[in-house]
N, C-alpha and C positions, 0 to 999 in steps of 0.2 A: 966249615961253618955255613957256607952258602948252600951246601945240600940241605942242611936243616932249614933254611929259609925256603928253599924251593919245595921241600916237603910239605911245610906248613901251608905255603900258598896253595898247593894243590889240594890239600885237605879242606882248606876254606871254600875253595871253588865247588868241590864235591858236596859240602855240606850246603852251600847256597842253592845248588842245582836240585838237591833232594828236597829242600824246603820249598822251593818254588814249584816243583812237581806236585808236592803234597797240597799245597795251596790251591794250584790250579784245578786239580781233580776233585776238590771238595765242593759241595752244594752251597755252602755258606759264601764261599768266595765268589761262585758264579752268580749268586743273588746280588753280591755287591757290585761286581764289575759289570754285569748285563742284568739290570733288575727286571721282573716280568712287568708286562704292560698292565697298567690299572684301567679298569673299565670306568666309563662315566655313566652316570645314573641318568635315564631319560624316561619320559612318559610316552606310552604308545597309543595310538587309536587306530581303529578298524575302518577301512575304506567302506562307505555304505552307500546304497542307492536308496535316495527318498526324494520327496518334493522339496525344492529349495524356494523359500519365499525372500524376494529381494527387497529390501526397505530403503527408504532414505530418511536420514535423521535430521531434525531441525530443532533449534531452540526458539523460545518465543514467550509470549505472556497471554494470560487468560483475561479477555474482556467480554463485557456484556454485548449481546447482540443488538439489544436496543438500549441506548444511552442517550439522555438529553441534558444539555446544559441551559439552565434558564438564566436569561438576562433581563433586565429592565429595558422597556422602550420608551419610558419617560423618566425625566428627573423628578424625584420625589423622595420623601422620607418613608422609611418602612414603618407602618402603624401596626401590623400583626404578622406574627411567624406562627402558624397554628401547630407546626410539627418541629421535631428536632431530629438531627443526624441519626440515622439508623431506623427511622420509623418507616412503616410501610404505608403507601398511599395508593388510592385508586385513581384511575384516569378520570380527569375532569374535577378533581378536589382542588380546592383553593389552598395553595401553598404559601403565597405571599400577598399581603394586603398593603397597598401604598396609600399615603395620605392624598386626598383627592379635592381638597378645599380650593386650591388654586386653579385646578382644572376645571371644577364646576363653574367657577366664576368666569373662567375664559369661555366656556360654552354659552352662558347667559349673555356675555358680551357680544359674542358672534351672532347669536339669535336677534339681539337688538339692532345690530348692525344691519342684518337682513331686512328688517322693517324699514329702516331708513333708506336703503337702497330701493326697496320696493315703492316707497313714497316718491322718490327721485324718479323713478321710472314712470310713474303715473303722471308727474309733472312734465316730463319729456314727451310723453304721449300728447298731452294737451298742447304743448308747444308745437309739436309737429302738425297736428290738426289745425292751428291757427295759421301756421306758414303755409299750409296746402290751400286754406280758404284765401288767403292773400294772393297766392299764385293764381288761382281760379279768377279772382277779380282783376287782376292785371291782365290776364288773357282776353277778359271781356273787354276792358279798356282798349287793348291793342286791336281788337276786331273793330271797335267803334272808330278809332283813329284811322284805321286802314280804309273804312267805308268813307270817311270824310274826305281822305286824300283822294280816293277814287272819284268822288264827286268834284272835288276842286280841280282834278286833272282834265275832267270832261268839260268843266265850264271855262277853264282857260283855253282850251281847244276851239270851243264854239266862238268865244270873244275874239280870238285871234282871226278866225275866218271871216267874222263880220268886219273886223277891222281892215282886213285886206280889201273888202268891197266898199269900204267907206261908209258901213251901216252902223259901226260903233266907233266911239271916240278913243283917243289914246288914253284918256283917264279911266274908262272902263276896262281897257286892256290891262293897265297897271295894277288896278284893284283886284282883277282876277288872278294875275300872276302872284301878287302878294298873298291872297288867300291859299294859293297853291303851296308857296313856300311855307306858309304858317302850318298847314296840315302835314306837310312832308317832316318838318321839325317835330311836330307833335308825335308822329309815328315813331320816330327815333327815340323820343323821350319814353314813350310807353314800352318800347322793346327794352330799353334800359331797366325800366322798372320790373319788366318780366324777368330778366336775368337775374336781378337782385332777389326777387321772390323765389326763384329756383334755387339759388344759393341758400337762401334761408330755409327752404324745405330740406335740402341736403343736410344742412347743419343740424336741424331739428332731428332728421332721421338718424344722423351720427349720434346725437344725444340719447336718443331712444335705445340704439345699440350698445352704447356705453353703459347705460343704466341697467340693461340686461345682463352685460358682462359683470357689472359690479354685483348684481344679484347672484350670479353663478359663483363668483369669488366668495361671496359671504356664506353661500350654501356649502361650498367646499370647506371653508373654515369650520362651519358647523360640524360637517362630517369628521373632519380632522379632530376637533375638540371632543366630539363623542367617542372617537376611537382612542384618543388619549385618556379619556375618562374610563373607558372600558379597560384599558391596559394597566390602570392601577390595581386591578384584580388579577393576579397571575395564576393560572391553573396548570396542572400536569397533563400532558397529552398522553402519557402511558401510565400504566400501573407498575409499581416497582419500590424500590428501597431508596431513601434519601442517603446517598453515599458521601457527599460533601455539602456542607452548609458552613459558610464562612461570615455571614451577616447576622446582625443583631437588630432588634426593634430600635427605632430611633435613628438608625444610620441613614446618610443621605446616599442614594444611588444615582449615578450619573451615566447618561446615554453615551455611548462610544462615538468616536470620530474616526475618519479615515486612517490617521496614525495612532489613535489611542482606542483600541477595541473596548467595548463595554465589559465591566467586570461581571464575572459569573456569580449569581446569587447563590445557586445550588446546583448539583448534579443528581439526577434521578436515574436509576439503572434497573432494568428487568433481569434480575440475577437467576432466574429460572432458565434462561436461554443464553448460553454462554458460547463464545467463539475463541478458538486458540489462534491468535495471530502468529504464525510460524514464519520464521526467517529462513528460507530455503535457499542455499548457496547456488550460485549461477552454474555450477558444474552439474548439479542434479536436477535442475528445474525442468528440464525438457521431458523428465520421466514423470512428473507429477501432473494428474488430470483430476478434474472435478468427479467425485462419485467414488474415489478410492478410499478404502478403509484405513483407519488410523488408530494407533495406540498413543494415548496421552499420558505422560507421567508428570504429575504436578508435585513440586518439591515439598509443599506443605502436607502432602497426603502420603509420604513415604513410598512404599511398594505398590500401593493401589493403581490399578490400570484403569483408566477412563477410556471408553470407546468413542470413536468419532468418524466423521466423513469429510472429505475435502469438499468445500463449497465453491471456493474460487481461487484462482491463481493469478497474482498480479502480473501485469504486462510490462511494468516499468522498473527498471533496476534501480534500487535504492542503496544508500550507503549507511551503514551502521556506525555507531559513535566509536568503534574500535578500528575503523577504516575498512572493514570487510563489506563486500558487495553482496546483496541478497534481494530475493523476490518475495514480497509478502504474500503468504497463502492463507486464506481463511478456512478453518476447519470447525465445523459444528461438533461441540462436545455434546454427547448423548448423556442426560442426566436422569436419574430415577425420579419417580413421581415425588414431589415435595422437596426435592434435593436442590440445593443452591450452592454457589461458589462465590468467593469474594473476588472482586475486580482487581486486576493487576498482578495476580499470582505468576511467578516464574515457573516455567515448565518447559519440558522437551517432548518430542513425539517420534514415532517411527511410522512413516507412511508405506503402506504395502503397494509397491509399484509394480511388481511382476512376480508371477509363480511359474517356476520351471519344474515340470513333473518328471518324476524318475531320473533324477540327476545324480551322477556319482560325485560324492563330497568327501572333502577332507577339512580339518580345521584350517582356517586362514592363516594361522601362525605357522603351520607346517610348510606352507608354500614359500619358497626362498628365491631370490634373484641372485645368480652367480655369474661371474665373468666366465665366458667359454674358455678362455685361456688358462683359467685356474683349475678346470676340471681334467680328470685323468684322460689320457689320450685314447685308452680303449672304450671309455664311455662316450666320448665325442664321436669317435669313428664308428661305434656300434649303434648310434641312435639315429633314426630318421626324424626325430622331433626337434633336433637342433638345427638352427639356421646359422651356419658359419658365417653369413654375411653380417650378422649382428654382433654386438659386443657382449650381450647378456642374454641368458636364457632362464626359464623357471625351472626348478627342480624341487623334489621332496627326496627325504632320507627315509628308505624302506629298510627292513631288517632282513639280513641274510645270516641266519643262525644267531650268532652273538655279534655280529659286525653291522655297522651302519653302512648302507650302499646308496650313494648318490643316484637319483633316478629322474631323468629329464621328463617333464610333463607339459601338456598344453592346458592352460586354464581356461575357464568361462567366467560367468557371472558370479558375483559373491554377494553375501549378505553381511552383517556385522560379525558373524562368527565363522561361517563355512564358505569354501570356495569350490566351485564346480570344476571337476577335472574332466576334460574332454578326450584325453588320450595320455597313455603312459602308465595307467594303473588299472587293476582289475578289483571287482567286488571281493572283499575279504582280505586284501592286501593289508600289512601292517605298516603304518608310517610313524615316524617319530614327530610327536606334536608339541614337544616341550621338555625342559624349560627353554625359554627363548634364548637366555644367555648362552646355553649349551648349544643350541642350533646356530648361533652366529658363528661359533668356532669349530663346529663339528666337521670332521673330514671323512672322505671315503675310506671304508675299511677300518675305521676306528672302533675299538673294542667298547661295547656298551653293556648295560645291565639294567634290567627292569624287573618288575614283579611279574610281568606278563612273559618274561623268558624263562623257559624250563629250569628248574634248579639243577636238574642233572647236566644240562649243557654248560652251566656256568661252573660246576664243579670240574667238569672235564677241562674246561679251559684254564682254570686256575691250577690244575695239577700238571698241566703239560710242562715238560721240562724246558726251563728257559723262556716260557711264555709263547712257544712257538704254536701257531693256529693254523688249522687245515684251510684250505681254499673255501670260501663260501660257495654254497650250491644254490642258495635261494636267489630268486629275482627281485 
């Protein structure tokens, strides 16, 4: 019985072995166990040598070069508004007329006050003349009193000498001394009167100066009243379009104060000369200079490109509402004859900051940063462009037959689309430029396909038994 069992077991083993050999030798089994490598579809670009124009992009707004905001300089009601928002006005045109009745009355009052002050000045002049005449009279009196004192002094001297020789009596000496004392007192009285007269002259002179000052104040009030009266007629200093008009006839306009600025009656802008106020980020501002050409893209005008030139680069770093830092750069937008733009339009620009002639270029998307430790050992050891002291290096993927080959490169400047290759590639080399999702995961020696790769090469690859591929010979 056991012989039958052993025989059946051996037959089963032989049968399984034969089946396994048959399966392992079939192409279908091989394709299941070891499927052929599937190529990834890529987009290729050819390395070219041409001029590279480096630009700096910046957002911003379109604003008129000349824009005035008109406010009232006197408080009054609006009596006339000859124009409406959107109307064109010429320089010097009356755009607002304010009620001037109260200001006309203030001017007349100031003129009347001037006449009063002039009369007071004339009166002060008369008072000064009288005080000076009184002073002259007192000086004359003083001279007379001093002469009488001198005579009395001489008399008392002579009487005293005669009294000493017994030629005059005691009574004569006393009368002479009394006369001297009287004349001496009279001189003191007259001198006091002279001082009073001098003070009266000074007081009268001050009255004249005060009257003159009052006249000047009155004249200043007249000038101010005339200026206020003139300010009731508001004219535009520039020709342009009324872009904003928020007031109506009959409204009261109020002059601003330190804490409350005056309200703007209207804005007038010259829309034939426009500026693009660009917000250039601080990383690129050192490349921007006055005189550089600019392409301006205004959102409201679709793909139309407006030409411009940098006029001024701001020196103060500013902060945008989104928290980013920028330097305001003024760009003059060149408009065609008769063309105008609306104020406040959003736009962006490309400022041409540098031209690099005969530069070897590849699409910027093709340039990748890779960890040196992730690159194949033979690539790292065989390239002089890799600095093993760094963690990352720049590479592109070139084409070796139907395989992607990682190639270290040294890059230079770049614009928005292309990057300069300073070393690592040659003109005419083919590089993989996309799609970006494929580039992110692409590996060295990975199988690729593209419309640019010869169909015959792809057929040979796919027909290779088990997907085996010859070693690439391209660089």
